[in-house]
C-alpha positions as CSV (number, residue, x, y, z in Angstrom):
1,M,-2.5,13.9,27.0
2,R,-5.1,16.5,25.7
3,P,-8.1,17.2,27.8
4,K,-11.5,16.2,26.4
5,L,-13.6,19.3,25.9
6,L,-17.3,20.1,25.8
7,A,-18.1,23.5,24.1
8,D,-21.2,25.3,25.4
9,E,-23.9,26.0,22.9
10,S,-23.0,29.7,22.7
11,F,-19.3,29.0,21.9
12,E,-18.1,29.8,18.4
13,G,-18.5,26.9,16.1
14,R,-15.5,28.1,14.0
15,I,-13.2,27.6,17.0
16,V,-14.7,24.2,17.7
17,A,-14.0,23.2,14.1
18,E,-10.4,24.5,14.4
19,L,-9.8,22.6,17.6
20,R,-11.2,19.4,16.0
21,A,-9.0,19.9,13.0
22,R,-6.0,20.0,15.3
23,G,-6.9,16.7,16.9
24,Y,-8.8,17.9,20.0
25,E,-11.8,15.8,21.1
26,V,-14.5,18.5,21.4
27,G,-18.2,17.8,22.0
28,Y,-20.5,20.7,21.0
29,V,-23.7,21.3,22.8
30,A,-25.1,23.2,19.8
31,E,-24.9,19.9,17.8
32,T,-26.0,17.4,20.3
33,N,-27.9,18.9,23.2
34,S,-29.2,22.3,22.0
35,G,-31.4,24.1,24.5
36,S,-29.8,22.5,27.6
37,T,-29.5,24.5,30.7
38,D,-26.1,25.3,32.2
39,P,-26.5,22.7,35.0
40,E,-27.5,20.1,32.4
41,V,-24.3,21.0,30.4
42,L,-22.2,20.6,33.6
43,E,-23.8,17.2,34.2
44,L,-23.1,16.1,30.6
45,A,-19.5,17.3,31.0
46,V,-19.1,15.2,34.2
47,K,-20.6,12.1,32.5
48,T,-18.2,12.4,29.6
49,G,-15.2,13.5,31.6
50,S,-14.9,16.8,29.7
51,V,-13.7,20.3,30.5
52,I,-16.4,22.8,29.7
53,L,-15.3,25.4,27.1
54,T,-17.5,28.5,27.3
55,N,-17.7,32.3,27.2
56,D,-20.3,32.3,30.0
57,L,-19.3,33.3,33.5
58,D,-22.3,31.5,34.9
59,F,-20.5,28.1,34.8
60,G,-17.9,29.5,37.2
61,E,-20.7,30.6,39.5
62,L,-22.3,27.2,39.4
63,A,-19.1,25.5,40.3
64,V,-17.8,28.0,42.9
65,R,-20.9,29.3,44.5
66,F,-23.2,26.3,44.2
67,G,-20.5,23.6,44.4
68,L,-21.8,21.7,41.4
69,P,-19.5,18.9,40.3
70,H,-17.4,19.4,37.2
71,C,-14.3,18.2,35.4
72,G,-13.0,21.7,34.8
73,I,-14.3,24.9,33.3
74,L,-12.4,27.0,30.8
75,I,-14.0,30.5,30.3
76,V,-12.8,32.4,27.2
77,R,-13.3,36.2,27.8
78,L,-11.9,37.7,24.6
79,E,-14.6,40.1,23.5
80,G,-13.8,42.0,20.4
81,V,-10.9,39.7,19.5
82,P,-11.1,38.2,16.0
83,T,-12.1,34.5,15.9
84,E,-8.7,33.4,14.4
85,V,-6.8,35.2,17.3
86,K,-9.1,33.6,19.9
87,A,-8.5,30.2,18.4
88,K,-4.8,30.7,18.4
89,K,-4.7,31.9,22.1
90,L,-6.9,29.0,23.1
91,I,-4.7,26.4,21.3
92,E,-1.6,27.9,22.9
93,L,-3.3,27.6,26.4
94,L,-4.4,24.0,25.7
95,G,-0.9,23.1,24.5
96,T,0.9,24.4,27.6
97,S,-1.6,23.9,30.4
98,N,-3.7,20.9,29.5
99,K,-3.1,18.9,32.7
100,E,-3.7,22.0,34.8
101,L,-7.2,22.5,33.4
102,Q,-8.6,19.3,34.8
103,G,-10.9,20.1,37.8
104,K,-10.1,23.8,37.8
105,L,-11.7,27.1,36.8
106,T,-9.6,28.7,34.1
107,I,-10.3,32.2,32.7
108,L,-8.5,33.3,29.6
109,T,-8.6,37.1,29.0
110,R,-6.5,39.5,26.9
111,E,-4.3,40.3,29.9
112,R,-3.8,37.0,31.6
113,I,-4.7,33.4,32.2
114,R,-6.1,32.6,35.7
115,I,-6.3,29.0,36.9
116,R,-8.0,28.4,40.2
117,K,-8.6,25.1,41.9
118,I,-12.2,24.8,43.0
119,F,-12.9,22.9,46.2
120,P,-16.1,20.9,46.1
121,D,-17.0,21.5,49.7
122,R,-17.2,25.3,49.2
123,G,-20.7,25.1,47.7
124,N,-23.1,26.8,50.1
125,G,-26.0,24.5,49.4
126,H,-28.2,27.1,47.6
127,Q,-30.8,25.5,45.3
128,I,-30.6,26.3,41.6
129,S,-33.8,27.1,39.9
Protein backbone atom coordinates (compact mmCIF):
# COMPACT_ATOMS: atom_id res chain seq x y z
CA MET A 1 0.00 0.00 0.00
CA ARG A 2 1.35 3.39 -1.01
CA PRO A 3 1.59 6.17 1.56
CA LYS A 4 -0.68 9.17 1.21
CA LEU A 5 1.50 12.25 0.67
CA LEU A 6 1.14 15.97 1.31
CA ALA A 7 3.66 18.12 -0.59
CA ASP A 8 4.71 21.34 1.09
CA GLU A 9 4.02 24.58 -0.77
CA SER A 10 7.67 24.99 -1.80
CA PHE A 11 7.95 21.46 -3.23
CA GLU A 12 8.34 21.22 -7.01
CA GLY A 13 4.99 21.01 -8.78
CA ARG A 14 6.48 18.96 -11.62
CA ILE A 15 7.41 16.22 -9.17
CA VAL A 16 3.93 16.33 -7.61
CA ALA A 17 2.46 15.91 -11.12
CA GLU A 18 4.79 12.97 -11.86
CA LEU A 19 3.85 11.23 -8.61
CA ARG A 20 0.15 11.71 -9.36
CA ALA A 21 0.65 10.37 -12.89
CA ARG A 22 2.13 7.22 -11.34
CA GLY A 23 -0.88 6.74 -9.09
CA TYR A 24 0.30 8.29 -5.86
CA GLU A 25 -2.26 10.22 -3.82
CA VAL A 26 -0.55 13.58 -3.32
CA GLY A 27 -2.11 16.67 -1.79
CA TYR A 28 -0.31 19.91 -2.62
CA VAL A 29 -0.36 22.81 -0.19
CA ALA A 30 0.33 25.27 -3.04
CA GLU A 31 -3.04 24.28 -4.56
CA THR A 32 -5.19 24.00 -1.46
CA ASN A 33 -3.69 25.84 1.53
CA SER A 34 -1.24 28.38 0.13
CA GLY A 35 0.36 30.55 2.80
CA SER A 36 0.00 27.97 5.59
CA THR A 37 2.67 27.91 8.28
CA ASP A 38 4.75 24.77 8.79
CA PRO A 39 2.84 23.80 11.97
CA GLU A 40 -0.44 24.25 10.06
CA VAL A 41 0.86 21.98 7.28
CA LEU A 42 1.83 19.36 9.86
CA GLU A 43 -1.64 19.57 11.38
CA LEU A 44 -3.24 19.15 7.95
CA ALA A 45 -1.04 16.13 7.25
CA VAL A 46 -2.11 14.52 10.52
CA LYS A 47 -5.80 15.19 9.75
CA THR A 48 -5.44 13.53 6.33
CA GLY A 49 -3.08 10.75 7.45
CA SER A 50 -0.37 11.96 5.06
CA VAL A 51 3.42 11.84 5.03
CA ILE A 52 4.80 15.35 4.46
CA LEU A 53 6.91 15.71 1.30
CA THR A 54 9.25 18.70 1.56
CA ASN A 55 12.67 20.21 0.91
CA ASP A 56 12.46 22.08 4.23
CA LEU A 57 14.48 20.86 7.22
CA ASP A 58 12.19 22.86 9.53
CA PHE A 59 9.60 20.06 9.48
CA GLY A 60 12.15 17.70 11.01
CA GLU A 61 12.86 20.23 13.74
CA LEU A 62 9.16 20.64 14.49
CA ALA A 63 8.77 16.88 14.89
CA VAL A 64 12.04 16.13 16.72
CA ARG A 65 12.74 19.22 18.79
CA PHE A 66 9.18 20.34 19.49
CA GLY A 67 7.54 16.91 19.43
CA LEU A 68 4.67 17.97 17.16
CA PRO A 69 2.47 15.13 15.94
CA HIS A 70 2.97 13.87 12.39
CA CYS A 71 2.35 10.84 10.19
CA GLY A 72 5.84 10.91 8.71
CA ILE A 73 8.13 13.49 7.12
CA LEU A 74 10.11 12.90 3.93
CA ILE A 75 12.72 15.59 3.30
CA VAL A 76 14.24 15.65 -0.19
CA ARG A 77 17.69 17.28 -0.11
CA LEU A 78 18.82 17.03 -3.73
CA GLU A 79 19.96 20.57 -4.50
CA GLY A 80 21.31 21.01 -8.01
CA VAL A 81 19.87 17.70 -9.20
CA PRO A 82 17.62 17.95 -12.30
CA THR A 83 13.90 17.63 -11.55
CA GLU A 84 13.59 14.43 -13.60
CA VAL A 85 16.36 12.78 -11.58
CA LYS A 86 14.81 13.96 -8.28
CA ALA A 87 11.48 12.48 -9.32
CA LYS A 88 13.11 9.17 -10.27
CA LYS A 89 15.01 8.91 -6.96
CA LEU A 90 11.88 9.78 -4.99
CA ILE A 91 9.76 7.22 -6.86
CA GLU A 92 12.42 4.56 -6.24
CA LEU A 93 12.38 5.39 -2.52
CA LEU A 94 8.59 5.33 -2.35
CA GLY A 95 8.50 2.00 -4.15
CA THR A 96 10.93 0.27 -1.82
CA SER A 97 10.35 1.91 1.57
CA ASN A 98 6.72 3.01 1.60
CA LYS A 99 5.76 1.21 4.83
CA GLU A 100 8.91 2.45 6.55
CA LEU A 101 8.00 6.09 5.92
CA GLN A 102 4.88 6.12 8.09
CA GLY A 103 5.62 7.94 11.35
CA LYS A 104 9.30 8.42 10.60
CA LEU A 105 11.66 11.19 9.55
CA THR A 106 13.22 10.27 6.21
CA ILE A 107 15.92 12.33 4.53
CA LEU A 108 16.83 11.62 0.91
CA THR A 109 20.22 13.01 -0.17
CA ARG A 110 22.61 12.30 -3.04
CA GLU A 111 24.67 10.02 -0.82
CA ARG A 112 22.07 8.13 1.19
CA ILE A 113 18.60 7.64 2.58
CA ARG A 114 18.26 8.11 6.33
CA ILE A 115 15.11 6.82 8.04
CA ARG A 116 14.71 7.65 11.72
CA LYS A 117 11.87 6.82 14.07
CA ILE A 118 10.73 9.86 15.99
CA PHE A 119 9.50 9.31 19.51
CA PRO A 120 6.67 11.69 20.42
CA ASP A 121 7.78 12.04 24.03
CA ARG A 122 11.09 13.61 23.00
CA GLY A 123 9.59 17.04 22.41
CA ASN A 124 10.94 19.42 25.00
CA GLY A 125 7.81 21.48 25.41
CA HIS A 126 9.14 24.62 23.72
CA GLN A 127 6.46 26.91 22.40
CA ILE A 128 6.42 27.62 18.68
CA SER A 129 5.85 31.19 17.69
